[in-house]
C-alpha positions as CSV (number, residue, x, y, z in Angstrom):
1,M,33.0,11.4,43.9
2,S,31.6,8.9,46.4
3,A,29.3,10.2,49.1
4,R,28.0,8.9,52.4
5,D,25.4,9.8,54.9
6,Y,26.5,11.6,58.1
7,L,25.1,11.4,61.6
8,I,26.1,13.5,64.6
9,E,24.3,13.2,67.9
10,I,25.1,15.1,71.1
11,G,23.6,13.3,74.1
12,T,23.1,15.4,77.2
13,E,21.4,15.7,80.5
14,E,17.9,17.3,80.1
15,L,18.1,20.4,78.0
16,P,16.2,23.6,78.9
17,P,12.7,23.0,77.3
18,K,12.1,26.6,76.2
19,A,15.4,26.7,74.3
20,L,15.4,23.2,72.7
21,A,13.7,24.1,69.4
22,N,16.0,27.0,68.8
23,L,19.1,25.0,69.8
24,S,18.2,22.3,67.3
25,K,17.6,24.8,64.5
26,A,20.9,26.6,65.2
27,F,22.9,23.3,65.5
28,S,21.6,22.1,62.1
29,R,22.1,25.5,60.5
30,E,25.7,25.8,61.7
31,V,26.8,22.3,60.8
32,L,25.4,22.7,57.3
33,A,27.1,26.1,57.0
34,G,30.3,24.4,58.0
35,L,30.0,21.7,55.3
36,K,29.3,24.5,52.8
37,S,32.3,26.5,53.9
38,H,34.5,23.5,53.4
39,E,33.0,22.9,49.9
40,L,31.5,19.6,50.8
41,N,28.4,18.9,48.8
42,H,25.5,17.0,50.3
43,G,21.8,16.1,49.9
44,A,18.8,16.5,52.2
45,S,19.2,16.9,55.9
46,E,17.0,16.1,58.9
47,S,17.3,17.4,62.4
48,F,16.3,15.7,65.6
49,A,15.8,17.1,69.1
50,T,14.6,15.5,72.4
51,P,15.1,16.6,76.0
52,R,18.4,14.5,76.0
53,R,19.8,15.0,72.5
54,L,20.5,17.2,69.5
55,A,21.1,15.3,66.3
56,L,21.4,15.8,62.6
57,I,21.6,13.5,59.6
58,V,22.9,14.8,56.3
59,E,22.5,12.6,53.3
60,G,25.1,12.1,50.6
61,V,28.0,14.1,51.9
62,D,31.1,14.1,49.7
63,A,33.7,11.7,51.0
64,A,36.4,14.3,50.3
65,Q,36.9,17.8,49.1
66,A,37.5,18.1,45.4
67,D,41.1,18.6,44.3
68,K,42.0,22.2,43.6
69,T,44.4,23.8,41.2
70,I,46.3,26.7,42.8
71,E,47.5,29.5,40.5
72,K,49.6,32.5,41.6
73,F,51.0,35.4,39.6
74,G,54.1,37.2,40.9
75,P,55.9,40.4,39.9
76,A,56.8,41.2,36.3
77,V,59.7,39.2,35.0
78,Q,61.6,42.3,33.9
79,A,61.6,43.6,37.5
80,C,62.7,40.3,39.0
81,F,66.4,40.6,38.4
82,D,69.0,43.1,39.6
83,S,71.8,44.5,37.5
84,E,73.9,41.4,37.9
85,G,71.1,39.1,36.9
86,A,70.4,37.8,40.4
87,P,66.7,37.4,41.6
88,T,65.5,40.4,43.5
89,K,64.1,40.2,47.1
90,A,60.6,40.5,45.7
91,A,61.1,37.6,43.4
92,L,62.6,35.4,46.1
93,G,59.8,36.4,48.4
94,F,57.2,35.3,45.9
95,A,58.9,32.0,45.5
96,K,59.0,31.5,49.3
97,S,55.2,32.3,49.5
98,C,54.6,29.5,47.0
99,G,56.8,27.1,49.0
100,V,59.3,26.5,46.2
101,E,62.8,27.5,45.0
102,F,63.0,30.5,42.6
103,D,64.1,28.2,39.8
104,A,60.9,26.2,40.1
105,L,58.7,29.1,39.1
106,Q,57.2,29.4,35.7
107,R,56.5,32.4,33.5
108,A,53.1,33.4,32.1
109,E,51.5,36.4,30.5
110,K,48.8,38.4,32.4
111,D,47.3,41.7,31.3
112,G,49.9,41.9,28.5
113,V,52.8,41.6,30.9
114,E,55.1,38.5,31.4
115,K,55.1,37.6,35.1
116,L,56.4,35.0,37.4
117,Y,53.8,32.2,37.7
118,F,53.2,29.3,40.1
119,Q,50.8,26.4,39.6
120,A,50.1,23.4,41.8
121,S,47.5,20.8,42.4
122,Q,46.1,20.7,46.0
123,P,44.4,17.5,46.9
124,G,41.1,17.8,48.8
125,Q,41.0,16.7,52.4
126,A,39.0,13.6,53.5
127,T,35.7,14.6,55.0
128,T,36.4,12.5,58.1
129,A,39.3,14.8,58.8
130,L,37.1,17.9,58.7
131,L,33.9,16.8,60.5
132,S,34.9,17.2,64.1
133,A,36.2,20.7,63.6
134,I,32.9,21.6,61.8
135,V,30.8,20.3,64.6
136,A,32.9,21.9,67.3
137,A,32.6,25.2,65.6
138,A,28.8,24.7,65.3
139,L,28.5,23.9,69.0
140,D,30.5,27.0,69.9
141,K,28.0,29.2,68.0
142,L,24.8,27.8,69.6
143,P,22.6,30.5,71.2
144,I,23.3,29.5,74.8
145,P,22.8,32.4,77.3
146,K,24.5,30.7,80.2
147,R,26.9,27.8,79.8
148,M,27.8,25.3,82.6
149,R,30.7,23.2,83.6
150,W,30.6,19.7,85.0
151,G,33.0,17.3,86.7
152,N,36.7,18.3,86.6
153,S,36.5,19.4,83.0
154,R,36.9,23.0,81.8
155,A,34.5,22.3,79.0
156,E,31.3,24.3,78.9
157,F,27.9,23.6,77.3
158,V,24.3,24.2,78.0
159,R,24.0,20.9,79.9
160,P,26.5,18.1,80.7
161,V,27.3,16.0,77.7
162,Q,26.9,12.2,78.3
163,W,27.6,10.6,74.9
164,V,28.3,11.4,71.3
165,V,27.5,9.5,68.1
166,Q,29.4,10.4,64.9
167,L,29.0,8.2,61.9
168,F,30.1,8.8,58.3
169,G,28.5,5.9,56.5
170,D,29.4,2.9,58.6
171,E,32.6,4.5,59.9
172,V,32.9,6.0,63.3
173,V,34.5,9.4,63.0
174,G,37.0,10.2,65.8
175,G,37.2,13.4,67.7
176,D,36.8,14.9,71.2
177,Y,33.6,16.7,72.3
178,F,33.7,18.0,75.9
179,G,36.1,15.2,76.8
180,I,34.0,12.4,75.2
181,K,35.1,10.3,72.2
182,P,32.4,9.7,69.6
183,G,31.1,6.2,69.0
184,N,28.2,4.5,67.3
185,E,26.1,3.8,70.4
186,T,23.1,6.0,71.3
187,R,20.8,5.8,74.3
188,G,17.1,5.4,74.5
189,H,14.4,6.5,76.9
190,R,15.7,7.1,80.4
191,F,13.1,4.7,81.9
192,H,11.9,2.5,79.1
193,S,15.3,1.6,77.7
194,S,18.4,0.2,79.3
195,G,22.0,0.1,78.1
196,T,23.1,1.5,74.8
197,L,21.8,1.1,71.3
198,A,24.2,0.3,68.5
199,L,23.9,2.0,65.1
200,S,25.4,0.5,62.0
201,K,24.6,3.4,59.7
202,P,23.0,6.9,60.0
203,S,19.8,5.9,58.3
204,D,19.0,3.5,61.1
205,Y,19.0,6.3,63.7
206,A,15.3,7.2,64.0
207,S,14.0,3.6,63.6
208,V,16.4,2.2,66.2
209,L,15.5,4.9,68.7
210,E,11.8,4.5,68.3
211,Q,11.6,0.7,68.1
212,Q,14.3,-0.2,70.5
213,G,14.8,2.9,72.6
214,H,11.2,4.1,73.1
215,V,12.1,7.6,71.8
216,I,10.5,9.6,69.0
217,P,13.5,11.8,68.0
218,Q,11.8,14.0,65.5
219,F,10.7,17.2,67.3
220,E,7.9,18.1,64.8
221,R,6.5,14.6,64.7
222,R,6.5,14.4,68.5
223,R,4.7,17.8,68.7
224,E,2.0,16.8,66.3
225,L,1.5,13.4,68.1
226,I,1.1,15.3,71.3
227,R,-1.5,17.6,69.7
228,E,-3.4,14.6,68.4
229,L,-3.3,12.8,71.8
230,V,-4.5,15.9,73.7
231,I,-7.4,16.5,71.3
232,K,-8.5,12.8,71.5
233,E,-8.4,13.0,75.3
234,G,-10.7,16.0,75.3
235,E,-13.1,14.2,72.9
236,K,-13.2,11.2,75.2
237,A,-14.5,13.6,77.9
238,N,-17.0,15.3,75.5
239,A,-14.9,18.4,75.8
240,T,-12.7,20.6,73.6
241,S,-9.0,20.6,74.4
242,I,-7.4,24.0,74.0
243,I,-4.0,23.8,72.5
244,D,-1.7,26.7,73.4
245,E,1.1,26.6,70.9
246,A,3.8,27.9,73.2
247,L,2.8,25.3,75.8
248,L,2.7,22.6,73.2
249,E,6.2,23.5,72.1
250,E,7.4,23.4,75.7
251,V,5.8,20.0,76.4
252,T,7.3,18.6,73.3
253,S,10.7,19.6,74.7
254,L,10.0,17.8,78.0
255,V,9.1,14.3,76.7
256,E,10.6,11.7,74.5
257,F,7.7,9.3,74.2
258,P,4.4,11.1,75.0
259,V,1.4,9.7,76.7
260,A,-1.7,11.9,77.3
261,L,-3.7,11.4,80.5
262,T,-6.8,13.3,81.7
263,G,-7.2,14.4,85.3
264,K,-9.9,16.2,87.2
265,F,-10.1,18.9,89.9
266,E,-13.0,20.0,92.2
267,E,-15.7,22.1,90.7
268,H,-15.6,24.7,93.4
269,Y,-12.3,25.9,92.0
270,L,-14.2,27.2,89.0
271,E,-15.4,30.1,91.2
272,V,-11.9,31.5,90.7
273,P,-11.4,33.5,87.4
274,A,-10.8,31.0,84.6
275,E,-7.7,32.9,83.5
276,A,-6.0,32.3,86.8
277,L,-6.8,28.6,86.9
278,I,-5.6,28.2,83.3
279,L,-2.3,30.0,84.0
280,A,-1.8,27.9,87.1
281,M,-2.2,24.7,85.1
282,K,-0.1,25.9,82.2
283,S,2.8,27.5,84.1
284,H,3.2,25.2,87.0
285,Q,2.0,21.8,85.7
286,K,2.4,22.2,81.9
287,T,-1.1,20.8,81.4
288,F,-3.8,21.6,78.8
289,Y,-7.3,22.7,79.8
290,C,-10.7,21.8,78.4
291,V,-13.9,23.8,77.7
292,D,-17.5,22.9,77.0
293,A,-19.5,23.7,73.9
294,Q,-20.1,27.2,75.2
295,G,-16.4,27.8,75.8
296,K,-16.7,27.5,79.6
297,L,-13.8,26.1,81.5
298,L,-14.3,22.5,82.7
299,P,-12.8,20.9,85.8
300,L,-10.5,18.8,83.7
301,F,-6.9,19.0,82.6
302,I,-4.7,16.9,80.3
303,A,-1.2,16.1,81.3
304,V,1.4,14.7,78.9
305,S,3.6,12.1,80.6
306,N,7.0,10.8,79.5
307,I,6.2,7.3,80.9
308,V,4.0,4.5,79.7
309,S,2.6,3.4,83.0
310,K,1.2,-0.1,83.7
311,D,-1.2,1.7,86.0
312,P,-2.2,5.1,84.4
313,A,-4.7,5.7,87.2
314,Q,-1.8,6.2,89.7
315,V,-0.1,8.7,87.3
316,I,-3.4,10.6,87.0
317,E,-3.9,10.6,90.7
318,G,-0.3,11.9,91.2
319,N,-1.0,14.8,88.8
320,E,-4.2,15.6,90.5
321,R,-2.5,15.6,93.9
322,V,0.1,18.0,92.6
323,I,-2.2,20.4,90.7
324,R,-4.7,20.7,93.5
325,P,-2.5,22.8,95.8
326,R,-1.8,25.2,92.9
327,L,-5.4,25.7,92.3
328,A,-6.0,26.1,96.0
329,D,-3.3,28.8,96.1
330,A,-5.1,30.6,93.2
331,S,-8.4,30.3,95.1
332,F,-6.8,31.6,98.3
333,F,-5.2,34.6,96.6
334,F,-8.5,35.5,94.9
335,E,-10.6,35.4,98.0
336,T,-7.9,37.2,100.1
337,D,-7.5,39.9,97.5
338,K,-11.3,40.6,97.4
339,Q,-11.2,41.5,101.1
340,V,-9.8,44.9,100.3
341,T,-10.6,47.4,97.5
342,L,-8.3,48.1,94.6
343,E,-8.2,51.8,95.7
344,S,-6.7,50.8,99.0
345,H,-3.5,49.7,97.3
346,L,-2.8,53.3,96.0
347,E,-0.8,54.1,99.1
348,A,1.4,51.1,98.6
349,L,2.2,52.2,95.1
350,K,4.0,55.2,96.5
351,K,6.7,52.8,97.8
352,I,7.2,51.0,94.4
353,V,9.7,52.6,92.1
354,F,8.8,52.6,88.5
355,Q,12.1,54.2,87.3
356,D,14.4,56.1,89.6
357,K,14.3,59.3,87.5
358,L,10.6,59.0,86.8
359,G,9.4,58.3,90.3
360,T,7.1,55.7,91.8
361,V,4.3,53.7,90.3
362,Y,1.9,56.0,92.1
363,D,3.5,59.0,90.4
364,R,3.1,57.3,87.1
365,S,-0.6,56.6,87.8
366,V,-1.2,60.3,88.5
367,R,0.5,61.2,85.2
368,I,-1.5,58.6,83.3
369,A,-4.7,59.9,84.9
370,K,-4.1,63.5,83.9
371,L,-3.1,62.4,80.4
372,S,-6.2,60.1,80.1
373,R,-8.5,63.0,81.0
374,S,-6.8,65.3,78.4
375,L,-7.2,62.6,75.7
376,A,-10.8,62.0,76.8
377,V,-11.7,65.7,76.4
378,Q,-10.2,65.7,72.9
379,C,-12.0,62.6,71.8
380,G,-15.4,63.1,73.5
381,A,-15.0,60.2,76.0
382,D,-16.1,60.4,79.6
383,A,-13.2,62.2,81.3
384,D,-14.2,61.2,84.8
385,L,-14.3,57.5,84.0
386,C,-10.9,57.7,82.2
387,E,-9.3,59.4,85.1
388,R,-10.8,56.9,87.6
389,A,-9.6,53.9,85.5
390,A,-6.1,55.4,85.2
391,M,-5.8,55.9,89.0
392,L,-6.8,52.3,89.6
393,S,-4.9,50.8,86.7
394,K,-1.8,49.7,88.6
395,C,-3.3,48.8,91.9
396,D,-3.6,45.1,91.0
397,L,0.2,45.0,91.0
398,M,0.0,44.9,94.8
399,T,-2.4,41.9,94.9
400,N,-1.5,38.4,95.9
401,M,-2.7,37.0,92.6
402,V,-0.7,39.2,90.4
403,G,2.3,38.8,92.7
404,E,2.1,35.0,91.9
405,F,1.1,35.3,88.3
406,A,2.5,38.5,86.8
407,D,0.8,37.7,83.4
408,L,-2.6,38.4,85.0
409,Q,-1.9,42.1,85.7
410,G,-4.8,44.2,84.3
411,L,-7.0,41.1,84.0
412,M,-7.2,40.7,87.8
413,G,-7.7,44.4,88.2
414,R,-10.8,44.0,86.1
415,Y,-12.2,41.3,88.4
416,Y,-11.3,43.2,91.6
417,A,-12.8,46.5,90.2
418,L,-16.1,44.7,89.4
419,N,-16.0,43.2,92.9
420,D,-15.6,46.7,94.3
421,G,-18.6,48.0,92.4
422,E,-16.7,50.2,90.1
423,E,-18.3,51.2,86.8
424,P,-18.1,48.2,84.3
425,E,-16.3,50.5,81.7
426,V,-13.7,51.4,84.3
427,A,-13.1,47.7,85.1
428,E,-12.8,46.8,81.4
429,A,-10.4,49.7,80.9
430,I,-8.1,48.4,83.6
431,N,-7.7,45.1,81.6
432,E,-7.6,46.8,78.2
433,Q,-4.7,49.2,79.2
434,Y,-2.1,46.8,78.0
435,Q,-3.7,46.1,74.6
436,P,-2.5,45.4,72.0
437,R,0.0,43.2,73.8
438,F,1.5,41.8,70.6
439,A,1.2,42.1,66.8
440,G,-2.3,41.4,65.7
441,D,-3.7,41.5,69.2
442,D,-7.2,42.9,69.9
443,L,-7.5,46.6,70.6
444,P,-9.4,48.1,73.6
445,A,-13.1,47.8,72.9
446,G,-14.3,50.8,74.9
447,H,-13.5,54.5,74.7
448,T,-12.2,54.5,78.3
449,G,-10.0,51.6,77.7
450,A,-8.6,53.2,74.5
451,M,-7.8,56.5,76.3
452,L,-6.1,54.6,79.1
453,A,-4.1,52.4,76.8
454,I,-2.9,55.4,74.8
455,A,-2.0,57.3,77.9
456,E,-0.2,54.3,79.5
457,K,2.0,53.9,76.4
458,L,2.6,57.6,75.9
459,D,3.8,58.1,79.4
460,T,6.3,55.3,79.1
461,L,7.5,56.4,75.8
462,C,7.9,60.1,76.6
463,G,9.3,59.4,80.0
464,M,12.1,57.3,78.5
465,F,13.0,59.9,75.9
466,A,12.9,62.6,78.6
467,I,15.6,60.8,80.7
468,G,17.7,60.0,77.6
469,Q,16.9,56.3,77.4
470,P,15.3,55.8,74.0
471,P,15.6,52.4,72.4
472,T,18.8,51.5,70.6
473,G,19.3,49.2,67.7
474,S,19.6,46.2,69.9
475,K,18.1,47.2,73.2
476,D,14.5,48.2,74.0
477,P,14.0,47.2,77.7
478,F,10.7,49.1,78.1
479,A,9.3,47.8,74.7
480,L,8.9,51.3,73.4
481,R,8.6,50.1,69.8
482,R,5.7,47.9,70.7
483,A,4.1,50.7,72.7
484,A,4.5,53.1,69.8
485,I,2.9,50.8,67.3
486,G,0.2,49.9,69.8
487,L,-0.9,53.5,70.4
488,L,-0.8,54.3,66.7
489,R,-3.0,51.3,66.0
490,I,-5.5,52.4,68.6
491,M,-5.7,55.9,67.2
492,I,-6.0,54.8,63.5
493,E,-8.2,51.7,63.8
494,K,-10.5,53.3,66.3
495,E,-10.4,56.6,64.3
496,L,-9.4,58.7,67.3
497,D,-8.4,61.9,65.6
498,L,-5.6,62.9,67.9
499,D,-2.5,65.1,67.1
500,L,0.8,63.4,68.1
501,V,2.3,66.8,68.8
502,Q,-0.4,67.7,71.3
503,C,-0.3,64.2,72.8
504,I,3.5,64.5,73.3
505,D,3.2,68.0,74.8
506,D,0.6,66.7,77.3
507,A,2.7,63.7,78.2
508,F,5.8,65.9,78.8
509,A,3.7,68.3,80.8
510,G,3.0,65.5,83.3
511,L,6.8,65.3,83.9
512,A,7.1,68.9,84.9
513,D,7.5,68.1,88.6
514,R,10.5,65.8,88.0
515,D,14.1,66.9,88.7
516,P,15.1,69.1,85.7
517,A,18.7,67.9,86.2
518,V,17.8,64.5,85.0
519,V,14.6,65.0,82.9
520,D,14.8,67.0,79.7
521,L,11.5,68.5,78.6
522,G,12.9,70.6,75.8
523,D,11.7,70.8,72.2
524,T,14.6,68.7,70.8
525,V,13.6,65.7,72.9
526,K,9.9,66.2,72.0
527,T,10.9,66.2,68.3
528,Q,12.9,63.0,68.8
529,A,9.8,61.3,70.4
530,L,7.7,62.5,67.4
531,E,10.2,61.2,64.9
532,F,10.3,57.8,66.7
533,L,6.5,57.6,66.4
534,L,6.5,58.5,62.8
535,D,9.2,55.9,62.1
536,R,7.1,53.3,63.8
537,L,4.1,54.4,61.7
538,Q,6.2,53.7,58.6
539,A,7.2,50.3,59.9
540,W,3.6,49.4,60.6
541,S,2.5,50.7,57.2
542,A,5.2,48.6,55.5
543,D,3.8,45.5,57.3
544,R,0.4,46.3,55.8
545,G,1.9,46.3,52.3
546,I,2.3,50.1,51.9
547,S,5.3,50.9,49.6
548,P,8.1,53.3,50.9
549,A,7.3,55.6,48.0
550,V,3.6,55.9,49.0
551,F,4.5,56.5,52.6
552,Q,7.2,59.1,51.7
553,S,4.7,61.0,49.5
554,V,2.6,61.6,52.6
555,M,5.6,62.0,55.0
556,A,6.8,64.9,52.9
557,L,3.9,66.9,54.3
558,R,4.6,65.7,57.9
559,P,0.9,65.4,59.0
560,T,1.0,64.6,62.7
561,R,-2.5,63.2,63.2
562,P,-2.2,59.4,62.6
563,V,-5.8,59.0,61.4
564,D,-5.3,61.8,58.9
565,F,-1.9,60.4,57.9
566,D,-3.4,56.9,57.3
567,R,-6.2,58.3,55.2
568,R,-3.7,60.1,53.0
569,V,-1.6,56.9,52.7
570,Q,-4.6,54.8,51.7
571,A,-5.6,57.5,49.2
572,V,-2.2,57.6,47.6
573,A,-2.0,53.8,47.4
574,H,-5.4,53.9,45.6
575,F,-4.3,56.8,43.4
576,Q,-1.2,54.7,42.3
577,T,-3.6,52.1,40.8
578,L,-5.2,54.7,38.4
579,P,-3.9,54.8,34.8
580,Q,-3.1,58.5,35.0
581,S,-1.0,58.2,38.2
582,A,2.4,57.6,36.6
583,A,2.2,60.6,34.2
584,L,0.8,62.9,36.9
585,A,3.6,61.8,39.4
586,A,6.2,62.5,36.7
587,A,4.6,65.9,36.0
588,N,4.6,66.8,39.7
589,K,8.3,65.9,39.9
590,R,9.0,68.0,36.8
591,V,7.0,70.9,38.3
592,S,8.8,70.6,41.6
593,N,12.2,70.7,39.8
594,L,11.2,73.7,37.7
595,L,9.9,75.7,40.7
596,A,13.1,74.9,42.7
597,K,15.2,76.4,39.9
598,Q,13.1,79.5,39.3
599,D,12.8,82.6,41.5
600,L,9.0,82.7,41.9
601,D,7.0,84.7,44.4
602,A,5.2,82.3,46.7
603,D,2.1,84.4,46.5
604,A,2.2,84.8,42.7
605,Q,-1.3,84.5,41.1
606,V,-2.2,83.3,37.7
607,S,-3.3,86.0,35.3
608,A,-6.0,84.4,33.1
609,A,-5.7,87.3,30.6
610,S,-2.0,86.7,30.1
611,L,-2.4,83.1,29.1
612,V,-1.6,82.8,25.4
613,E,-1.3,79.1,24.3
614,P,-4.5,77.0,24.0
615,A,-2.9,74.3,26.1
616,E,-2.2,76.6,29.0
617,K,-5.7,78.1,28.8
618,A,-7.1,74.6,28.8
619,L,-5.1,73.6,31.9
620,F,-6.1,76.7,33.8
621,D,-9.8,76.2,33.0
622,K,-9.7,72.5,33.9
623,L,-7.8,73.2,37.1
624,V,-10.3,75.9,38.2
625,A,-13.1,73.4,37.6
626,V,-11.4,70.6,39.4
627,E,-10.4,72.8,42.4
628,T,-14.1,73.6,43.0
629,E,-14.8,69.8,43.0
630,V,-11.9,68.7,45.3
631,E,-11.9,71.6,47.8
632,P,-14.8,70.2,49.9
633,L,-13.4,66.6,49.6
634,F,-10.0,67.5,51.0
635,A,-11.7,69.7,53.6
636,A,-13.6,66.6,54.8
637,G,-10.5,64.4,54.7
638,D,-11.8,62.4,51.7
639,Y,-8.4,62.2,50.1
640,T,-9.2,59.2,48.0
641,R,-12.0,60.9,46.1
642,G,-10.0,64.1,46.0
643,L,-7.1,62.5,44.2
644,E,-9.4,60.6,41.9
645,S,-10.8,64.0,40.8
646,L,-7.4,65.5,40.3
647,A,-6.6,62.5,38.1
648,Q,-8.9,64.1,35.5
649,L,-6.1,66.6,34.9
650,G,-3.8,63.9,33.4
651,Q,-4.3,64.4,29.7
652,T,-4.6,68.2,30.1
653,V,-1.2,68.3,31.9
654,D,0.4,66.1,29.3
655,T,-0.8,68.4,26.5
656,F,0.5,71.4,28.4
657,F,4.0,70.1,28.7
658,D,4.0,69.0,25.0
659,D,2.8,72.3,23.6
660,V,3.9,75.0,26.0
661,L,7.5,76.3,26.7
662,V,7.4,77.1,30.4
663,V,10.8,78.8,30.6
664,S,9.9,81.4,28.0
665,D,12.2,84.2,27.0
666,D,9.2,86.5,27.8
667,L,9.7,86.9,31.6
668,G,6.0,87.8,32.1
669,Q,4.8,84.7,30.3
670,R,7.4,82.6,32.2
671,A,6.2,83.9,35.6
672,N,2.6,83.4,34.7
673,R,3.2,79.8,33.6
674,L,5.2,79.0,36.7
675,A,2.4,80.4,38.8
676,L,0.0,78.1,37.0
677,L,2.2,75.1,37.7
678,S,2.6,76.2,41.3
679,R,-1.2,76.3,41.6
680,L,-1.4,72.8,40.1
681,R,1.2,71.4,42.5
682,R,-0.6,73.0,45.5
683,S,-3.7,71.2,44.6
684,F,-2.0,67.8,44.8
685,L,-0.1,68.9,48.0
686,R,-3.5,69.1,49.7
687,A,-3.2,65.3,50.0
688,A,0.4,64.3,49.3
689,D,3.6,65.0,47.4
690,I,3.0,62.5,44.6
691,S,6.3,63.4,43.0
692,H,7.7,60.7,45.3
693,L,5.8,58.1,43.2
694,S,8.0,58.9,40.2
695,S,11.2,57.0,40.0
């Protein structure tokens, strides 16, 4: 079957830059899925995306669908005629469904029964007759949060569509996209190209756009070119250009033919916190910043232009003229904010509602302060510093700088706290309260910051559960999953041996003054919060390569201290690598099943004098010796060495089950042997229920 290359390009007004990459991926994915669903084979594909276009080339698409042979079996022949020999309604209905007269049906055997049979050849449709519907369906499925209309048309898309190219080989494929007929003419750069650019075949697309249209249509190639240009601009200034990947992605979505230019700003702006200047440059001007060899911010910025100017100096001057007021604003905000203390904003927090059922931001600060103090007492941190940091933690929300740049909350609180003469650890904690902000982010460095970060996340989590707003499968507006993993990471990685049950009780206690009609402080809700945290612990463990079986072996004991839980998990993961682990896991499972079926007194003790068989005597002696060894290890939380010691029982346990009949007819012997196995199992349960490791 012959095959041809296929090109589809949707030309638009400037597409939203933060959505461009996802739109391109989705467009390509849906078109290829459409080809597959219509059973059209094809070769490699390449997607293209610029601010003004989404495009896709698919190589070697079948010119038509393959012909199909249609087969249908109907009712049994013997049931197809009435007493007078006329076809029954069922038989006539089958013929109608096949689109033929009854007499045209054949007969064939299926499953040993002769049935009515229909066979026909269905020719495949030409690809050109299918492509427009495939593309239209793909466009309808694009992840567009808000569509728009233009002109008098009822058509809706992310931005007004200006032109469409649709080529199958050298043939223009007809159709109608948003009221526009496809052709073979694309458009180049808005300023460096005039008129349309004719395409004779799909493979010419990229070269014609770049050479004649001044457009680099490949998103990835354009992105890497921008990276290279920005790095070179920094090197020219003896500086290091800092590439923020999210900014790079956005800038790539804003230009079709990038040109990097370096501008400067006055050095006195460097008195403003570097983070504020960087955010102003990134968010407002989409420019990259530079640092010196010591990582200190330099009064330079690198802008990426979409125009190749004959006079670059004017373009640079224009960028400098625009960026200067942004930096001046940041400087003004910083100096103004420093005129008052952070603490002076506490009163204003009483007017800001955090959540209507949970009170104001001030109410929340008080709760977090009490919770931070409680955590500090349990962990040996400075309770006064923790409480002070918590009370000041939300004050920077009322500052001019954070009002303009919300991403700086916490960070600006640190600067303002230091300016006020607060303890350095308090200032650092204000910034660290939001850590970790994302997967893999740094944890708070200090004890005060760790206490505040845990308290901040616990208050949010428990508060949402108390008012009946836990996260659902698709919605988590308060980012409770991230908060849960964050506080668990802090506890485990900083080895803060806190009990989740106690933490949850303390957090709920802080809600005692809320309206009981809307806030549920009952045990059921507390249990739900605990289960949520343990579920997040499992998710985090899975991300670190811990198998479900290993996690469940510990979860069976339900330890509620994350540090202790993690030590057990790591110990079981190590135990699983030992040669004796599989046999001991199977033995524990067997013992568990035996004990479940037998009526054994939970306090039953092993009678050494009643042991008869050599194998059971050997197991008892070995178990007593190993218990002496592992008891101090488990008491100290050294589960890894404890399980390693218990692994010594492997051969002895195997011999016991080979040589000893546990369920003896002698009820005394049976009870004694079950007591021995129960003691064996209790030894392992000091760490985990390793029976979960046995499949």
